[in-house]
C-alpha positions in Angstrom: 85.0 260.7 240.6 88.5 259.5 239.3 88.6 257.0 242.3 85.0 255.4 241.3 86.2 255.4 237.5 89.6 253.3 238.7 87.0 251.0 240.9 84.7 250.4 237.8 88.3 250.0 235.7 89.5 247.0 238.2 86.2 245.7 238.7 85.8 245.1 234.6 89.4 243.8 234.4 88.2 241.4 237.2 85.0 240.3 235.9 86.9 239.6 232.2 89.5 237.9 233.9 87.1 235.1 235.7 85.6 235.3 232.5 88.0 234.0 230.6 89.1 231.4 232.8 85.4 230.1 233.2 85.4 230.1 229.2 88.4 227.7 229.4 87.4 225.5 232.4 83.8 224.8 231.6 84.4 222.5 229.0 85.6 220.1 231.7 82.7 220.0 233.8 80.6 217.2 233.9 76.7 218.8 234.2 74.3 217.4 232.3 72.2 218.4 229.5 69.8 216.3 227.6 70.9 218.2 224.1 74.5 218.0 224.3 77.8 218.7 226.0 79.9 220.8 226.8 77.9 222.5 223.7 74.7 221.5 222.4 75.6 222.0 218.7 79.3 221.5 218.1 82.1 219.7 219.3 84.8 221.1 221.0 88.6 221.3 220.3 90.8 219.3 222.5 94.3 219.4 220.8 95.6 220.2 217.9 98.9 220.8 216.2 101.5 219.6 213.6 103.7 216.3 213.9 106.2 214.5 212.3 104.2 211.3 212.6 100.8 211.0 212.5 97.3 210.5 214.5 96.4 207.3 215.2 92.7 206.3 215.6 91.0 203.1 216.2 88.4 201.2 218.6 85.3 199.2 218.3 83.4 196.9 218.6 79.7 197.9 219.5 77.3 197.4 222.4 78.3 194.5 224.7 78.2 193.8 228.2 81.2 194.6 230.2 83.8 193.8 231.3 84.5 195.1 227.6 88.2 194.5 226.7 89.8 196.2 223.3 93.1 196.0 222.0 95.3 198.8 220.2 98.3 198.8 218.1 100.0 202.3 218.2 102.7 202.9 215.4 105.5 205.4 215.5 108.5 206.2 217.9 106.9 207.2 220.9 103.7 209.2 221.9 103.2 212.5 222.2 99.5 212.7 223.4 96.8 210.3 224.0 93.4 210.1 224.8 90.9 207.1 225.5 87.1 207.4 225.1 84.6 205.1 226.5 80.8 205.0 225.6 78.2 203.8 228.2 74.7 203.2 228.1 73.0 204.6 231.2 69.5 203.5 230.6 68.0 206.7 232.0 69.5 209.7 232.7 68.2 209.1 236.3 70.1 206.0 236.8 73.5 205.8 238.4 76.9 203.4 238.1 80.3 203.6 238.1 83.0 203.1 235.3 86.3 201.4 236.0 89.1 201.5 233.1 92.4 199.3 233.0 95.0 200.1 230.7 98.3 197.9 230.3 97.2 196.9 233.8 97.1 200.5 235.4 93.8 201.2 237.0 92.4 204.4 236.7 90.1 205.9 239.9 86.6 204.7 239.5 83.9 207.0 238.1 80.9 208.1 239.4 78.4 208.2 236.2 75.4 210.0 237.8 73.5 211.3 234.8 71.5 214.2 235.3 72.5 214.3 238.8 76.0 215.3 238.1 76.8 218.4 239.4 80.3 218.9 237.6 82.0 220.7 240.2 85.3 218.9 239.7 87.1 221.2 237.4 90.3 219.7 237.2 88.8 216.0 236.6 90.2 213.4 234.5 88.2 212.0 232.9 85.8 214.3 231.4 82.0 213.0 231.4 80.1 213.9 228.8 76.4 212.7 229.4 73.4 213.6 227.2 70.0 212.2 226.2 68.6 209.6 228.2 71.6 208.4 230.0 73.9 208.4 226.9 78.0 208.7 228.3 81.2 209.6 226.3 84.0 209.5 228.8 87.3 210.7 228.1 90.5 210.1 230.0 93.8 211.5 229.1 96.4 208.6 228.7 99.3 210.2 227.3 101.5 209.2 230.1 100.5 205.8 230.8 100.7 204.0 227.1 103.6 203.9 224.6 103.7 202.4 220.9 102.8 199.0 220.2 100.2 197.0 221.9 97.8 198.9 224.5 95.2 196.7 226.2 92.1 198.1 227.7 89.2 196.8 229.9 86.2 198.8 231.1 84.0 197.4 233.7 80.6 199.4 234.9 78.4 198.6 238.0 75.3 199.9 239.3 71.8 200.6 238.5 72.9 201.8 235.0 72.7 199.3 232.2 76.2 199.7 232.2 76.7 198.0 228.6 79.8 199.7 226.6 79.1 201.1 223.1 82.9 201.0 222.2 86.1 202.0 223.3 88.1 204.5 221.0 92.0 205.4 221.3 93.2 208.8 219.6 97.0 209.0 219.8 99.5 211.5 218.4 102.6 209.8 217.9 106.2 210.9 216.6 108.0 208.9 214.1 111.8 210.0 212.9 110.9 208.3 209.4 107.6 209.9 209.1 105.6 212.8 207.5 104.9 216.2 208.6 101.1 215.8 209.9 98.8 218.1 210.8 95.8 217.6 212.9 92.7 218.6 214.9 90.6 216.7 217.7 87.1 217.7 218.6 85.0 215.6 221.1 82.0 215.9 223.3 78.5 214.3 223.3 75.3 215.9 221.0 72.5 214.1 221.1 70.7 214.8 217.7 67.2 213.9 217.9 63.6 213.5 216.8 60.1 213.6 218.4 61.4 210.8 220.4 60.3 207.2 220.5 56.9 208.1 222.5 56.5 211.2 219.4 55.3 213.9 222.4 58.8 215.9 222.5 58.3 219.5 221.8 61.3 220.0 219.7 63.8 218.1 217.7 67.6 218.5 217.3 68.5 218.2 213.6 72.4 219.2 213.1 75.8 219.2 214.7 79.0 220.6 213.7 82.7 220.1 214.5 84.9 223.3 212.9 88.7 222.7 212.2 89.7 226.1 212.9 92.7 228.2 211.0 94.2 228.9 207.7 96.2 226.3 205.6 97.9 225.8 202.6 95.6 223.2 200.9 97.9 222.5 197.8 100.8 221.7 200.3 98.8 218.1 201.2 98.6 215.1 199.6 96.6 213.6 202.0 93.2 214.5 204.2 91.4 211.9 206.3 88.7 212.5 208.6 87.4 209.8 211.4 83.9 210.1 213.4 82.6 208.4 215.5 78.6 208.1 216.7 76.5 206.5 219.4 73.1 205.3 218.8 72.9 205.0 215.3 70.2 202.3 213.7 70.7 201.4 210.3 68.1 201.7 208.0 67.3 205.1 209.6 68.8 207.6 207.3 71.7 210.5 208.9 74.0 211.9 206.5 77.6 213.7 206.6 79.1 216.9 205.3 82.4 218.2 205.0 82.7 221.9 204.0 79.0 221.4 202.6 80.0 218.4 200.7 78.2 215.0 201.4 80.8 212.1 202.1 79.7 208.6 201.4 80.7 205.6 203.1 81.6 203.1 199.8 78.3 203.3 198.1 76.4 204.2 201.2 75.8 208.1 201.5 72.4 208.3 203.5 73.1 206.1 206.7 76.1 206.9 208.0 75.8 205.6 211.7 74.5 202.0 210.3 75.9 199.8 212.4 73.4 197.2 214.2 75.4 197.4 217.5 75.0 201.1 218.0 78.8 202.1 217.5 79.9 203.4 214.6 84.1 204.6 213.8 84.3 205.9 210.1 86.8 207.2 208.0 86.8 209.4 204.5 88.9 210.8 202.3 88.0 214.5 202.0 91.3 215.6 200.3 89.3 217.0 197.4 87.0 219.2 199.7 89.8 221.0 201.5 89.4 224.7 201.8 92.3 227.2 203.2 90.5 228.3 206.2 88.3 227.1 208.5 87.5 223.4 207.4 84.1 222.2 208.9 82.0 219.0 209.5 78.4 218.9 209.8 76.5 216.0 211.1 72.6 215.8 209.9 69.5 213.6 211.8 67.3 213.1 208.7 65.3 210.2 209.8 67.3 208.8 212.9 65.4 208.9 216.4 68.4 209.3 218.1 72.2 209.7 217.0 75.1 211.0 219.2 78.3 212.5 217.4 81.0 212.2 219.6 84.4 212.4 218.2 85.9 214.0 214.8 89.5 213.9 214.0 91.0 215.5 210.8 94.6 214.8 209.7 96.6 216.2 206.9 99.8 214.5 205.4 102.4 215.9 203.4 103.6 212.5 201.9 101.7 210.2 199.6 99.6 207.7 201.8 101.4 204.2 202.5 103.9 204.3 199.6 105.9 201.8 200.8 102.8 199.7 202.6 101.4 196.6 200.5 98.2 195.3 201.6 97.0 192.0 201.4 94.3 189.6 202.6 95.5 186.3 204.5 92.5 184.7 205.4 88.7 184.6 205.4 86.5 183.2 208.0 82.9 182.2 206.9 80.1 181.2 209.2 77.1 179.0 208.3 75.6 181.9 205.9 71.8 182.2 206.1 69.4 183.8 203.6 67.3 186.8 205.1 69.5 187.0 208.1 72.6 188.9 209.3 75.5 187.4 209.1 79.2 188.3 209.7 82.1 187.7 207.3 85.2 187.9 208.6 88.4 188.5 207.1 92.3 188.5 208.4 94.4 191.4 206.4 98.0 192.0 206.8 100.4 194.7 205.8 103.4 193.0 204.6 105.4 196.7 203.5 107.2 199.2 205.2 104.9 201.6 206.3 101.7 202.1 207.7 98.6 202.4 205.9 95.7 204.4 206.8 92.2 205.7 206.8 91.2 203.4 203.6 88.2 200.5 203.2 87.9 196.8 202.6 85.1 195.8 200.8 83.4 192.1 200.5 81.9 190.8 197.1 79.7 188.3 196.0 80.0 187.2 192.7 81.8 190.8 191.6 79.2 192.5 193.5 79.8 194.5 196.5 78.1 194.0 199.2 79.4 195.3 202.2 82.4 197.4 203.2 84.5 198.1 206.5 86.4 200.9 207.4 90.2 200.5 208.8 91.8 203.2 210.5 95.5 202.1 210.5 97.4 198.8 209.9 101.4 199.0 210.7 103.9 197.5 208.9 104.1 193.9 209.3 101.2 194.0 211.3 97.8 191.9 210.7 94.0 192.7 211.9 90.7 191.0 211.3 88.0 193.0 209.9 84.3 191.9 209.9 81.5 192.5 207.2 77.9 192.2 208.0 76.0 190.8 204.9 72.5 190.1 204.9 71.9 187.4 201.2 68.5 187.9 199.9 68.4 184.4 198.9 69.8 180.7 199.0 72.3 179.3 196.9 75.7 179.7 195.9 78.0 182.5 195.6 81.8 183.3 195.1 83.3 185.4 198.1 86.5 187.8 198.4 87.6 190.7 200.3 89.3 193.5 198.5 91.8 195.7 200.5 91.9 199.3 199.7 89.1 198.6 197.3 88.8 202.4 196.2 92.5 202.7 195.7 93.4 205.4 197.9 96.7 204.0 199.2 99.7 204.1 197.2 101.4 200.5 197.6 104.4 198.7 196.6 101.8 196.1 194.8 98.7 196.9 193.4 97.6 193.7 192.2 97.5 191.5 195.7 94.6 193.0 197.5 92.2 190.3 197.3 91.9 186.8 198.1 91.2 184.1 195.4 87.4 183.6 195.5 85.8 181.5 197.9 82.6 179.4 197.0 80.1 179.8 200.0 76.8 177.9 200.5 74.1 180.1 201.6 71.3 178.2 203.6 67.7 178.8 203.9 66.9 178.3 207.4 64.4 181.3 207.9 60.7 180.1 207.7 58.0 182.3 205.6 56.2 185.1 207.0 52.3 184.7 206.6 49.5 186.9 207.7 45.8 186.2 207.1 44.2 189.3 205.9 40.7 188.2 205.6 38.1 186.6 207.7 39.1 188.7 210.8 39.8 187.0 213.6 37.1 186.2 215.9 34.2 187.4 213.2 31.0 186.3 212.5 29.6 184.9 208.8 26.8 183.6 207.6 27.8 182.1 204.2 28.3 178.4 204.1 31.5 178.8 202.2 33.9 182.0 202.6 37.2 183.1 201.0 40.4 183.3 203.0 43.3 185.5 202.0 46.5 186.9 203.2 50.1 188.0 202.1 53.4 185.2 202.2 56.7 186.6 202.2 59.9 184.5 202.3 63.5 184.6 200.6 62.3 181.9 198.2 59.7 181.9 195.7 59.2 178.3 195.8 56.2 178.6 198.4 52.8 176.0 198.7 50.2 177.5 201.0 47.6 175.4 202.4 44.6 176.5 203.9 42.6 173.8 206.2 44.5 171.0 203.9 43.1 172.9 200.7 46.0 174.4 198.6 45.7 177.8 198.1 46.0 180.0 194.8 49.3 182.2 195.1 49.9 185.4 193.3 52.9 188.2 193.8 53.2 187.2 197.2 49.4 187.3 198.2 47.5 183.7 198.6 43.6 182.9 198.7 41.6 179.6 199.1 38.0 178.8 199.4 36.7 176.6 202.3 33.4 175.6 204.1 31.9 176.8 207.2 29.8 175.1 209.6 27.8 176.4 212.7 29.7 177.7 215.3 33.0 178.2 215.8 35.5 177.1 212.7 39.0 176.9 212.8 41.0 178.3 209.8 44.3 177.3 209.8 46.9 178.3 207.4 50.5 177.0 206.6 53.4 177.9 204.5 56.0 175.8 203.4 59.4 177.1 201.3 61.6 174.8 199.2 64.2 174.3 202.6 60.9 173.1 204.5 61.0 175.9 206.6 57.4 176.3 207.7 55.1 179.0 209.0 51.7 178.7 210.8 49.1 181.0 211.4 45.6 180.1 212.1 41.8 182.4 212.9 38.7 181.4 214.7 35.4 182.5 212.6 32.1 182.1 214.0 29.3 180.9 211.3 26.0 182.3 212.8 23.8 179.5 213.8 20.2 178.6 211.9 19.3 176.7 215.4 16.0 175.7 214.1 17.1 173.5 211.5 20.2 172.3 212.9 17.9 171.4 215.9 15.1 169.6 213.9 18.0 168.2 212.1 19.5 166.7 215.0 15.9 165.5 216.4 15.1 163.7 213.3 18.4 161.8 213.6 17.5 160.6 217.3 14.1 160.0 216.4 12.8 163.0 218.6 9.6 164.4 217.8 9.5 167.7 220.1 9.2 171.0 217.7 11.0 174.3 219.0 9.1 177.6 219.0 10.2 180.8 217.1 10.7 182.1 220.6 12.8 179.4 221.5 14.9 179.4 218.5 16.0 183.1 219.3 16.9 182.3 222.8 18.9 179.4 221.7 20.7 181.3 219.4 21.4 184.1 221.7 22.9 181.8 224.3 24.9 180.0 221.8 26.5 183.1 220.7 27.1 184.7 224.2 28.7 181.3 225.1 31.2 181.7 221.9 32.1 185.0 223.2 33.0 184.0 226.3 34.8 181.1 225.8 36.5 182.1 222.5 39.9 183.4 223.8 40.6 180.3 226.0 40.2 177.8 223.0 41.8 180.2 220.4 44.8 180.3 222.8 44.9 176.4 223.5 44.6 175.8 220.0 47.2 178.2 218.5 49.3 177.0 220.9 48.9 172.9 220.0 48.9 174.2 216.0 52.4 175.9 216.4 53.9 172.7 217.7 53.4 170.7 214.9 
């Protein structure tokens, strides 16, 4: 009996040991899971600690073909820990390919991207491969021994049957600085697939929330700065999602309901969360809201004991303007510089048009005496002229040696209208039949300019609050109704429909016969036969002539 008890005790100890080992190595496995890896509902901690220095997090730039090149500039005296992240779009979870990474000229071993076929049998792999959803990859490389402070150049290439475009490359580096402050940090990673019913609308369930827990007790009064960095893949502008820190909703400038809002499916955002710190176990919640698919992949929290950038000085050293088009997305580039002695981290810049904020951009960090180009996306509602200026640290979160030089002199920008109106014919129905000799044609029109004219078969239409209408005569048989809309910049849109007027063939035929001095009279049965044949012929050739005329009409 005693022997059996000892055997049972040894077995339980053995089983417990194996379980503990498995718990620690399982996050490194690369097994695919549609909902999320290595956990379905939360990111996992990859490192945490305290350093005399700081945590550098930076990256970009959005979905692009490879080779994808990214540059970084790590501050401080030495790198204590670093991890490079690459987001890759696979196309589907069934496609396979490879990823190759080069850091400062040093090549990493080629990585197999196998989607749901990945068995995850390499426990000690570098990198860790997190694949979820329909082939969305987040690949994490340990690069602490491959980089140092200063410039870091990275290149990623993909091959194979996968789509292969890269969402973005992110570097997270813990650095030491002998003149720096004490910084406490946490970094959490993974790949959570928050989704609705899917694009097809037939998925059996949704995945609405994900979390990142920064565990441990802290003395909240000790810290003077608290900055949160989060990274997303696959978010879409205009589809709502939200972010919470300890149940407090965070905002990105004036925006709080569409955090993952980049049009290029990659977002790296920074937030000041000092006012929301708690003494124990701070938590981030990612909420999907209306997004079809959004993948939180990284969360980093840093707490600092000193004033943020107390000897930094941020200025705008240049503004690059493209041809700015009304009603379209435009990219405005600004070059900013830190002319102070300290690095500045986790601040935002704003683009103003006539003293109104029209776009914001997050800046992870800017070392002393360094430059950085930031981009603003702006979609002006109308043409005209606007005075543009960029204001760095517009929320005044960074303590600087000078607070009065954070913006450039306003630049007068001309906004041109190159977008044709959007016109729609609502009535009559394309291909329909009418009896009347005159009908009302109506529809809607939208444009960035209110100065519009709409013509229907050469007749000027009546306009009222985006709606238009005009009366046009009908003749027996097929009638082409051509509508054109022209704005004040002479941008033109054209649409047409074909409407069939039911013919009175007895009258039309007799009129035609009289004009040719023909004397034959058609019987009622013959009239019916001709009418039936005429309608049948129209139906057969309608689509052919409709397409032919449409192509010709839009060319002019």
